[in-house]
N, C-alpha and C positions, 0 to 999 in steps of 0.2 A: 504494500500500500504506500502511496505517496505521502511524504511527511507534510503536515499542514501546520501553519502557524495558528494556534488556537489561543485566544485570550483566557487568562485565568479568571475564574469567577470569584470575586471577593467583596467584602465590605466590612468595615470595622463594626464590632458588635459587643455589647455588654451581655452577660448571660441573661436569658429570658426572665429568670427569677428576680432580677434586679429591676424590672420594670413593673409599674411605674416607680420612678425614683422619688425618695422623699425630697422635699424642697431643700435645695442647697447641697444635696449629695450627688456627686458626679463620678462615674467610673473613670479609672485612669485612661488618659488619651493614648491612642495607638499612634505610632510614628507617622502613619499615613495621614491621619487627621491634621497633624502639625504641618505636613507638606501641603495638603489641600488649602489650609488656612493661609499659608505663606503666599499663595497666589491670589488671595482675596476671594476664594470660592466658598460657597456654603458647604457645611459639613455633610457627611452621609447620614441618612436615617438608619436606625437599627435595622439589620437585615440578617439573613441566613448566609453562612459561609459553607461552601461545598468544595471539597478537594476531589480531583478526578484521577483515576489510575493511569489513564493513557489518553492519547489524542482523540480516539473514537468516542470515548466516554465524554470527554470535554466538548467535542463537537455536538454530540446529541444533546447535552445539557444546555449549550449555548442556543441551539435552534429551538429547543423546548421553551427556554426563557423568552426568546423572541416571539414565538407563536402565542405565548400566554400574556404578553404585555398588552394592556388595554388603555393605559393613560400616558405613560412615559417610558422610554427605553434609553438608558445612558450606556454607551460603550466607549471604553478607553482601551486602546491597543497600541503596541509599538509599530506593527506593520500589518498591512492587508495586501496579500500578493495578487498579481495579475494571473491567477490560475483558476482552476475549477472551484476550489474552496473559496477564494476571494469573490468569485461571481455568485456563489451560493449565498454567502453572507450578504452581498449586495442585494440579491433578490429578496432575502428575508427582511432586510432593512426597508426596502421599497414596499413590501407587503404591509409592514407595520405602519408606514406613513399612509398608505391607502386605507387602512382601517381607522385612521384618525389618531394613531398613537404619536405623541411628540417624540421624535427621534433626535438624540444628541450624540454625535460621534466625534470623539477626540482621538487623533492619531499623532504619534510622535513625528517631529519634523524630519528626522532621518528616514523613518519608515515610510513617510508620505512620498518620498522620492520615487517609490515603486509604482505609484498610481498616476495615471495620466490626468491632465487637467480636465479632460472630458468626463472623468469619473466624478470629480468635485462638482462640475456644472450639472451633471445628471442628477446627483443627489440633492443639491440645493434647489434645482428646478422642481423636484418632486415634493420639496418641503422639509427635508431633513436639515438639521442644524449641524454644520460641519466645521470643526476647528482643528488647526494644526498647532501642536505644542512644541515650542522651541526651548528646551531646558537650558541650553547653553547661553541663551540670551536673557531668560526670565527667572531662572531659579535663584531664590534667596537663601535656601537652606540646603543642607546635604542630607542624603538618605537614598536608599535603593529605589529604583524605578518600579512602577506597578502597572498592572492592567486591571481594569475593572469593568464589570457588566452589572448593571442594576436595572430592574424593572419595577415600576410602581403600579400596582394594581393588576 
């Protein structure tokens, strides 16, 4: 099977038993939350973290998440290839937009080099919000890079 670039599904989460939190009691912040805040972005809502055994399992989970999204889908990835998997991801993103899901796609500036300008135009024309992240120019803090996929609703 061809190797695919599959984003890791994650989000910072406090244990479910900790919600709702007593007034003034906050769980320890995850390093990713500090990184997100350093860019002036809103923090992630509590959500489920799932780790996958292999690319096939991750691919299935990604597409299931995309199929189930009904209000908002946020995807952050390093790269999206110009291959069968990249086109499959694109088709799922477009299907989300067609269903009325707000799609926000963030790709790393280096990884974005692999995509033609026509891909960006196509996605924006469909109604997806596309942004390119340039960490070398904007990063204020240090920490490992991440990929995230979240769906609201």
